[in-house]
C-alpha positions in Angstrom: 53.1 103.3 170.0 54.9 100.1 171.0 56.1 97.3 168.8 53.2 95.0 169.6 50.7 97.7 168.7 52.5 98.2 165.3 52.4 94.4 164.6 48.8 94.1 165.8 47.7 96.8 163.4 49.7 95.1 160.6 47.9 91.8 161.2 44.5 93.5 161.1 45.5 95.3 157.9 46.7 92.1 156.3 43.5 90.3 157.2 41.3 93.1 155.9 43.1 93.1 152.6 42.2 89.4 151.8 39.5 88.9 149.1 37.8 85.9 147.5 39.5 85.1 144.2 36.8 85.0 141.5 38.5 82.1 139.6 39.8 79.8 142.4 37.4 80.6 145.2 40.3 80.9 147.6 41.2 84.0 149.6 44.0 86.2 148.2 45.9 89.1 149.6 45.0 92.2 147.4 45.2 95.9 148.0 43.3 97.0 144.9 39.6 97.2 144.1 38.2 96.0 140.8 37.7 99.7 139.7 41.4 100.4 140.5 42.4 97.3 138.6 40.4 98.4 135.5 41.9 101.9 135.7 45.4 100.3 135.9 44.6 98.2 132.8 43.5 101.2 130.8 46.7 103.1 131.8 49.0 100.1 130.9 47.2 99.5 127.6 48.0 103.0 126.4 51.7 102.3 127.3 51.6 99.0 125.4 50.3 100.7 122.2 53.1 103.2 122.4 55.7 100.4 122.3 53.8 98.2 119.8 51.2 98.7 117.1 48.2 96.6 116.1 48.7 94.4 113.1 47.1 96.0 110.1 44.7 93.2 109.1 41.1 93.9 110.2 39.9 90.3 109.3 42.6 88.7 111.5 41.9 91.2 114.3 38.2 90.3 114.3 39.0 86.6 114.3 41.3 86.9 117.3 38.7 88.9 119.1 36.0 86.4 118.3 38.0 83.4 119.5 39.0 85.3 122.6 35.3 86.2 123.4 34.2 82.6 122.8 36.6 81.5 125.6 35.9 84.5 127.8 32.1 83.7 127.8 32.9 80.6 129.9 35.4 82.3 132.2 35.0 83.3 135.8 34.7 87.1 135.2 32.0 87.4 132.5 31.2 90.9 133.7 34.4 92.3 132.0 34.8 93.5 128.5 37.8 91.7 127.1 39.9 93.3 124.3 42.1 90.9 122.3 44.7 92.5 120.1 47.0 91.0 117.5 50.3 93.0 117.7 52.6 93.7 114.7 55.7 92.2 116.4 58.1 89.4 115.6 58.4 88.5 119.3 57.0 85.1 120.2 54.8 86.3 123.0 51.3 86.8 124.5 50.5 88.7 127.7 47.6 90.1 129.7 47.1 93.4 131.5 44.8 93.9 134.5 41.1 94.3 133.6 40.9 92.3 130.4 43.5 93.7 127.9 45.0 90.7 126.2 47.7 90.6 123.5 49.2 88.1 121.1 51.9 88.8 118.6 52.0 87.8 115.0 55.3 86.3 115.9 53.5 83.7 118.0 50.4 83.4 115.9 52.3 82.1 112.9 53.6 79.1 114.9 50.2 77.9 115.9 48.5 75.3 113.8 44.8 75.2 114.9 42.1 77.4 116.3 42.2 75.3 119.4 45.8 76.3 120.0 44.9 80.0 119.6 42.1 79.5 122.1 44.6 77.8 124.4 46.9 80.8 124.3 44.1 83.3 124.9 42.6 81.0 127.6 45.9 81.0 129.4 46.1 84.8 129.3 42.4 84.9 130.4 43.4 82.8 133.4 45.9 85.5 134.5 43.1 88.1 134.3 40.3 86.1 136.0 42.7 85.0 138.8 43.8 88.6 139.2 47.5 87.6 139.1 48.8 91.2 138.5 46.7 92.5 141.4 47.9 89.7 143.7 51.5 90.5 142.8 50.9 94.2 143.4 49.5 93.4 146.8 52.4 91.2 147.8 54.9 93.8 146.6 53.2 96.6 148.5 52.9 94.5 151.6 56.6 93.8 151.5 57.3 97.5 151.4 55.0 98.3 154.2 56.2 95.4 156.3 59.8 96.5 155.8 58.9 100.1 156.9 57.2 98.8 160.1 60.1 96.5 161.0 62.5 99.3 160.4 60.4 101.6 162.6 60.1 99.1 165.5 63.7 97.9 165.3 65.3 101.3 164.7 67.5 99.7 161.9 66.6 101.5 158.6 68.6 99.0 156.5 66.0 96.3 157.4 63.4 98.0 155.2 65.6 97.6 152.2 66.4 94.0 153.0 62.7 93.1 153.5 61.9 94.8 150.2 64.4 92.6 148.4 63.0 89.5 150.1 59.4 90.5 149.1 60.5 91.0 145.5 62.1 87.5 145.5 58.8 86.0 146.9 56.8 87.8 144.2 59.1 86.4 141.5 58.8 83.0 143.0 55.1 83.1 142.6 55.6 83.4 138.8 55.7 79.6 138.5 52.5 79.2 140.6 50.7 81.8 138.6 51.7 80.3 135.2 50.6 76.8 136.3 47.3 78.2 137.7 46.7 80.1 134.3 47.4 76.8 132.5 44.8 75.0 134.6 42.2 77.7 134.1 43.0 77.9 130.4 42.3 74.2 130.1 39.1 74.5 132.0 37.9 77.4 129.7 39.1 75.4 126.6 36.9 72.5 127.5 33.9 74.6 128.4 34.2 76.4 125.1 34.3 73.1 123.1 38.0 72.8 122.4 40.2 69.8 123.2 42.4 70.1 126.3 45.3 68.7 124.4 45.6 72.0 122.6 47.2 73.5 125.7 49.8 70.8 125.6 50.4 71.5 121.9 51.0 75.2 122.7 53.4 74.3 125.5 55.3 72.1 123.2 55.5 74.9 120.6 56.9 77.2 123.3 59.4 74.7 124.5 60.6 74.1 120.9 61.0 77.9 120.5 63.1 77.8 123.7 65.3 75.0 122.4 65.8 76.8 119.1 66.7 80.0 120.8 69.2 78.3 123.1 70.9 77.0 119.9 71.0 80.5 118.4 72.2 82.0 121.7 75.1 79.6 121.9 76.1 80.6 118.3 75.7 84.3 119.0 77.3 84.4 122.4 74.3 85.8 124.3 71.8 84.7 126.9 68.6 82.8 125.6 65.4 84.8 125.4 62.5 83.7 127.5 58.7 83.7 127.2 56.8 85.3 130.1 60.1 85.8 131.9 60.5 82.1 132.8 60.4 79.5 130.0 60.8 76.8 132.7 57.2 77.3 133.7 56.2 75.5 130.5 58.0 72.1 130.6 56.6 69.6 128.2 56.9 66.6 130.6 56.7 68.4 133.9 54.9 66.2 136.4 53.4 69.2 138.3 52.1 70.6 135.0 50.5 67.3 134.1 48.7 67.2 137.5 47.4 70.8 137.0 46.1 70.0 133.5 44.5 66.7 134.6 42.8 68.4 137.6 41.4 71.1 135.3 39.7 68.4 133.2 37.9 66.7 136.0 34.1 67.0 135.9 34.2 68.6 132.4 33.0 66.6 129.4 36.0 66.1 127.1 35.9 67.7 123.6 37.9 65.2 121.6 41.3 63.7 122.4 43.6 65.5 119.9 43.1 68.6 117.8 42.5 67.6 114.2 44.4 69.1 111.3 42.9 72.6 111.1 43.0 73.6 107.4 40.5 76.4 108.0 42.7 78.0 110.6 45.9 77.6 108.5 44.2 79.4 105.5 43.5 82.4 107.8 47.3 82.7 108.2 48.0 83.1 104.5 49.6 86.5 103.8 50.5 87.3 107.4 54.0 88.9 107.7 56.9 86.6 108.5 59.9 88.4 110.1 60.5 92.1 109.4 57.6 94.3 108.3 58.0 96.9 105.6 57.1 99.6 108.2 60.2 98.7 110.2 62.4 97.9 107.2 63.5 94.7 105.6 66.7 92.7 106.1 67.9 90.5 103.3 71.2 88.7 103.8 73.6 91.4 105.2 71.6 94.3 103.8 68.8 96.4 105.3 66.3 98.3 103.2 63.7 100.9 104.4 61.4 102.0 101.6 59.7 104.8 103.6 63.1 106.3 104.6 64.5 105.5 101.1 67.8 104.1 102.5 69.9 101.0 102.3 72.6 99.9 104.8 75.1 97.0 104.6 76.3 95.1 107.5 79.4 92.8 107.8 78.8 89.3 106.4 77.7 86.6 108.9 76.7 89.2 111.6 73.4 88.7 113.4 71.0 91.5 112.5 68.2 92.6 114.9 65.6 95.0 113.6 63.6 97.2 116.0 61.0 100.0 115.4 63.5 102.9 115.5 66.9 101.2 115.3 68.7 98.3 113.8 71.7 96.5 115.3 74.2 93.8 114.4 76.6 91.7 116.4 79.7 89.8 115.3 79.9 86.0 115.7 80.4 85.1 119.4 79.3 88.7 120.2 82.8 90.0 119.7 81.6 93.4 118.3 78.4 95.3 118.0 77.1 98.2 115.9 73.8 100.1 115.8 72.0 102.5 113.5 69.2 104.7 114.8 67.2 107.6 113.5 66.2 110.9 115.2 64.6 114.1 114.1 66.7 117.3 113.9 65.3 120.2 115.7 68.0 122.8 115.5 70.2 123.8 112.6 73.6 122.7 114.1 76.5 121.1 112.4 77.0 117.3 112.6 80.0 117.8 114.9 77.9 120.0 117.2 75.2 117.3 117.2 77.6 114.8 118.5 79.0 117.2 121.1 75.8 118.8 122.4 73.0 116.3 121.6 75.0 113.2 122.5 77.5 114.7 124.9 80.5 113.3 123.1 83.7 115.3 123.8 87.4 114.7 124.0 87.6 112.7 120.8 90.6 110.4 120.3 90.1 110.8 116.6 87.5 112.7 114.5 86.7 113.5 110.8 84.1 115.0 108.6 82.1 112.6 106.4 80.5 112.7 103.0 78.6 109.6 102.1 76.7 110.0 98.8 74.0 112.6 99.5 74.6 112.5 103.3 76.9 114.7 105.2 78.1 114.0 108.7 80.8 113.6 111.3 82.5 110.7 113.0 84.5 110.3 116.2 86.2 107.7 118.3 85.8 108.3 122.0 86.6 106.5 125.2 83.1 106.0 126.6 80.3 103.7 127.6 79.6 100.7 125.3 77.4 97.6 125.5 80.5 95.8 127.0 81.3 98.5 129.6 83.8 101.3 129.3 85.8 101.2 126.1 86.4 102.6 122.7 83.3 103.8 120.9 82.9 104.7 117.2 80.1 107.3 117.0 78.9 109.1 113.9 75.9 111.1 112.6 74.8 111.5 109.0 72.3 114.2 108.0 69.4 113.5 105.7 67.4 116.8 105.5 65.7 117.3 108.9 66.6 113.7 109.9 69.7 112.4 111.6 71.1 108.8 111.3 73.1 107.9 114.3 75.8 105.2 114.3 77.4 103.6 117.3 79.9 100.7 117.3 82.2 98.9 119.8 84.4 95.8 120.2 84.1 93.5 123.2 87.9 93.7 123.7 89.6 97.0 123.6 92.6 95.4 121.8 90.2 94.2 119.0 88.7 97.6 118.2 91.2 98.4 115.4 90.4 95.1 113.6 86.6 95.6 113.8 86.8 99.4 113.0 87.3 98.5 109.4 83.9 96.7 109.5 82.4 99.6 111.4 83.5 102.2 108.8 82.4 100.0 105.9 78.9 99.8 107.3 78.9 103.6 108.1 79.9 104.4 104.5 77.4 102.0 103.0 74.4 104.3 103.6 72.7 104.9 100.3 69.4 105.6 98.5 67.3 102.7 97.2 67.6 101.8 93.6 64.5 100.5 91.7 66.0 97.0 92.1 66.4 97.6 95.9 62.7 98.5 96.1 61.8 95.2 94.5 63.9 93.4 97.1 62.5 95.4 100.0 59.3 93.5 100.2 58.2 91.7 103.4 58.0 87.9 103.4 54.6 86.3 104.1 53.2 82.9 105.2 51.8 80.8 102.3 50.5 77.2 102.2 51.5 74.2 100.1 50.1 70.7 100.0 52.7 68.1 100.9 53.4 65.4 98.3 54.8 61.9 98.9 58.3 63.2 98.3 58.0 66.5 100.2 60.7 67.0 102.8 61.8 69.9 104.9 65.4 70.0 103.6 64.1 70.5 100.0 61.7 73.2 101.2 64.6 75.0 103.0 66.8 75.1 99.9 64.2 77.1 98.0 63.2 79.2 101.0 64.0 82.9 101.3 64.6 82.4 105.1 68.4 83.2 105.4 69.2 81.7 108.8 68.4 78.1 109.9 65.6 77.7 107.3 65.1 74.0 108.1 64.6 74.6 111.8 62.3 77.5 111.1 60.1 75.6 108.7 59.8 72.7 111.2 58.9 75.2 114.0 56.2 76.7 111.8 54.6 73.4 111.2 55.0 71.6 114.5 57.7 69.3 113.1 60.6 70.4 115.3 63.2 69.0 115.7 63.2 66.3 113.0 59.7 65.3 111.8 58.6 65.4 108.2 55.2 66.4 106.8 52.7 63.8 105.8 51.4 63.5 102.2 48.3 65.6 101.8 49.0 67.9 104.7 48.8 71.7 104.3 52.2 73.0 105.4 53.2 76.6 106.0 56.0 78.0 103.8 57.5 81.5 103.5 57.5 83.4 100.3 
C-alpha cells in the first residue's frame, strides 16, 4: 500500500469519526460512542471514590444533588442520569467525568456564598459533560497516536511517531482553555434557564481567582509552585476580554434572572457545621501538633513548618522548603523486626548510621542512607515505629546535603515525639466547623481573626470565606462565616 493510499484512508477515517456535538451543534472529532462514554464514566467514578470519600452529611448531599438536577433539567443532554457528589476533601475543586458524574469538594463549597454560585459551579461542570469535552480530548489524543504511526510507516522514520504524539498532546492541552471557556458559556446558559442570575458565574470566577492569588502568596512563603484549579487557573481571569465575550454571548436570547445575586442567608445556613480544614477521620492539626483520635497518636512537628495532611500520610516542610519530613502508616503482614522492615519492605540497605528506637510504647529502628529524596539524590533519614500490627513510617531530608546535620535535630525531635493521646489531647483533636455570625456596626475582619482558631493567615481566610478578599469589610447586618 503506497503513501497516498495510507493518507486517503486516514482522511476517510477522520471524516467518519466526526459527530454532532449535542451542546454546540457543531461537528466534533470523536472516537467513542455514548455507550462507551458512559462505561468510561462508571469506571472512572469507581477510581475517584477510591481516592476520595463522600462527605458524611446526607442533607448536604441531597441539596447538592437537587441543585445539580435543577440545572441539568435545562441542559442539552437531558437523557442522562447525573450524579452530583460532595467530596470530603479540603481541595478547592470541582470536576466532571464522562457520562454525568460530577463532583464538588467541601473545600470549594465553603467559599461559595449563594445557591446561585453553587448552581454556577455545577453548571460549568455540566457544560464539560454536555459538550463531551473528555470524549473530544480522547479522540484528539488517539488520532495523534494513529497519525504518528501512519507517518512513521510511510516515511520509514520511527522517531516521527513519538514526535507527533508529543505534538498531539500539546494540542490537546491547548484545547483546555477553549473547553473551559465553552463550559463557562454553557454554564451561564443553564444558569439563566434554571432561573439564576448569570452574574453568579462571575462571582465564582472571582472566588477562584482570589484563591489563586492567596495560594501564590503562600507558595512564595513556602518556596513551592502555586497550586492550580482545573490544571490552568489562567482559564478563569476575572477581567479577561474573551471570557466576557463568552459570558455575554451565552446570555443572548435568554430572559435575565436578576442582575446580581442577593445575599443568600438560606444558603449560608446550610453551611453551618460543615468541616473547615482537616477532618477527624484524617487527623487534626493544631499549631505544630497532629492528633489522630482513631489511631490514638500525637505527633509534633518543628515550629513554623508548613503541615500538609493527607488521607494516609502527613508531611511538613521547613520555611523556604529547605527541608521536608513525612509520616505514613502501613499495616504489618509478617512478624519481622523493625530493622528487617526497613531492609526488606523498603529496600534500605548500606546505612551510613543506624540505631534501635524506643519511643514510649513504640519500638522501632532508624537509619540514615544515601538515597532518593524529594530534592533528588541525597541523605535520607528513614525510620519505622511499631504499634501492634501497624507500622508508622518516617522519612526526612534536607534540600542541601550540607544542611542535613542541622535539620536532623528537628527530624529526630519529631520522630521521638510520637505518643498516645491524653484526655486533654482528645478534647483538642476536634475538627473545626463553619458557623455564622451577624455583623455589627463595629465588626471587622482583623478582630474576627484575633479570636479565630485558624492558625495561618486567619484574616485572609476569613475574607476568602465571605467574598471580602483582599481588603473589604462586612456590612452591618450581614451574616458572615466564621470558624469555630
